[in-house]
N, C-alpha and C positions, 0 to 999 in steps of 0.2 A: 854357570848355574845362577838362578835368580831367587832371592830370598822371598818366601811367602808366609802369610799368617795361616795357622792351623785353626784359629777361632773363627766362629761363624758370626756374622753380623753385616754391617754395611761395608764389607770388604770389597776392594777392587783388586782382583788378582792381576798380576803383571806377567805377561807371557814372556818366557825365556826366548831369546833371539836365535838360539841354535837348535839343531835337530829338527828341521822342518818335517822330515819323514815321520818322526814320532808324533808330531802334532797332527799330521794328516791321518796317522793311524787312529788316534783317539777320536778326532773329529768325525771319522766315518763310523765310529761305534755310538756316537751320541744319538739318543731317541727323545724326541719331543712328546710329551704327554699332556692330555687334558687341553688340547688345542682350543676348544670352544671356550674354555674359561680364560684364555689369554686375551680375549677381545674386550675384557672389561676396561672401562676407562679409569677405574680406581687404581691407586698406586699399589704396586706389588714389590716389596724389597728383593734385591738380587739374590739373597740367600734362599728366600722362599721360592723364587723361580727355579733356582738350581736344584733344590732338594725335592720339590713337589711337582715340577713340571718337566724334569729330565730324569734320566736313569743314572745320575750321578752317583748315588749311594750304592748302586750295583757295581758300577765301573770300578770304584776305588776298592772294592773287596774281591775283585777278580784274582785268581791265583797268580796271574802274571804280575800283579801289583803286590800282593801280599807276601810273595816269596822274595822280594828284593830286600836288600839291607836297608836300614832306616834312612840313610841319606838319599839313596836312589828312590826309595818309596815315597819320600816327601816330594821329591822332584816330579815323579809321575802324577802324584795326587794334585800337585799344583797345576800341571798341565791339564789334567782332566777337569779340575775346577774352572780353569780359564776357558776351555773349549765348550764346556757345558753352559757356563754362564753367558758367553758371547753368542752362542748359537740361539739360546732361548731368548735372549734379548733382541737379537736380530729378527727372529720369528715373530716376537711379540710387536716390535716396531713396524714390521711389514703389515701385520694383521690390523694394528691401529690405524695405520696410513690408509689401508684399503677401506676400513670402516668409516674413517673421517671422510674420505673421498665420496663414498656412498651417501653418508649423511649430508654432505655438501650438495650432492646431486638432488637428493630428496628435498632439501631446503629450497634450492632453486625451483624445483618443480612445484613445491607448495606455495612458494612466493608467486610463481606464474599463475597458478591456479587461483590464488587469492586475488591477484589483479584482475583475472578474468571474471571471477565472481563479483568483484567490486564494480566492474563495468556493467555486468548484468543487473546488479542492484540498482545502479544509477539509472539504467535504461528503464527498469521496472518502476522506479520512483518517478521518473519523467512520465511514463505512461499513466501512472495513477494520478499524477497531477493533472495531466491533460484530460483524463476521464472525468476527474472531479470538476474541472472547468467546464467541460462539455455539459455535464449534468446540471451545473449551476446555470449555464446559459440557457439550457432547455427549460429549467424551472422558471427563469425570468421571462423567457418567450412564452411560456405557458400562461403565466400571470398576465402578460400583455394581451394575449389572445382571449383570456377569460374576460378581461376588462372590456376589450373591444366587443366581445360577444354580448356582454351585459348592456353596453351602449346601443349596439344594434337591436337588441331585444326591446329596449326602451323606445327606440325610434319606431319599431314595428308597432309597439303598443300605442305610441302617440298617433301614429298614422291610423291605426285602426279606431282609436277613440275619436279622431277627427272625422273619419268616414261615418262612424256611428253618430257623432253629433250632427253631421250634415244630414244624414238620413232622418234623424229625429226632427231636425229643424224643417225639412221638407214636408214631413208628415204633419207637423203641427201648423205649418203655413196652409197646407191643404185643409185641415180641419177649420182653421180660422176663416178661410175663404168660404168653406161650406157654411160656417156660422153666419158670415156676413151676408151670404146669399140667402140663408134662411131668414135672417133679420129683415132683409129687404122684402122678401116674400111675406113675412108676417106684418111689416108695415103697410104693404100693399093690401093685404087681406084686412088689416085693421081699418084702413081707409074705407075699404068697400063694405065693411060690416058696420060702419057707422059708429066705431069706438065702443063696441060692446065691452062691458066690464070683464066678463069671463075671458074673453080673447086677450084683453089687455093684461090680465093677471098671467096668462100663459106666456105671453110675450115677455113679460117682466122676468118670469121664471127662466125662460129660455135665454134671455140676455144675461141673467145672473150666472146661468151655467156657462155661457160663452166666456163671461169675464173670468170666471173660476178656471176654466181651461186655459185661458190666456195667461193668467197669473201662475198656473202650474207650469206652463211652458216656459214662462220667464225664470221661474225658480230652477227648472231643469238646465236651462241655458247657463244661468249663473254658476250652478254646481259644476257643469262640464267645463266652464271657463276656468274655474278654480282648480279642477283636477289637471287640466292641460298646463296651467302655470306651475303646478307642483311637478309635473312630469318634466317640463323644461328645466326647472331648477335642478332636479336630479340628474338630468342629462348634462347640464353644465358642470356639476361636481364630478361626475364620472369622466367627462372630457378633460377637465383639469388634472384629475388624478392620473389619467393615461399620459398626458403631456409630461407631468413630473417624472413618471417612471422612465419614459423614453430619454428625457434629459439626463437622468441619473445614469443610464447606461452609456 
């Protein structure tokens, strides 16, 4: 016979070492209740497990226990307390181990997912950086093309201006040739007319007109030369700007 406490608390019942058949009898009658609530990780005292999660209170009031004399009844109650407490603790331990194992599996899965997502994030960041670099390169290339286009446009305009200037010079040259020819004809006519005053006046007027046309031609040539110089200076500035941009890249 093993002594046991009758008070409830943080008691640890000690199982008697004899009468294994009696232990097996009560162990077979123990019922575990509220199994879902046993999975909590919060601490549950042994007495609470015994009273609230087993049929301990029903077993100790069975007729086969109540009809025993006091000493035998205390012995049977001690056995019932032990088997109820041990079985509910074993069940709770198994449930918590299973739950911990599942949580560990879940954590490993989440960690694997997190690592996979991290790799995806790094790849996306790399792609974004690559896209940004490509966009920047395209913008720089576009600036270079724009500058080259401006320079080409200036060259075209300069070429056009040169052609126009040459055309204008050719036209004025022809006019000057016609004026000189007319002058020679007038001089010849003047000689043949014996120096008539009226003819002389007309000749002077035509001469003055020819001089005025020549001066106008010279003014136009001077203006066109100045414009060409301005275009060349602008072309030089744009060429230097393009060179600086290419060196910066």
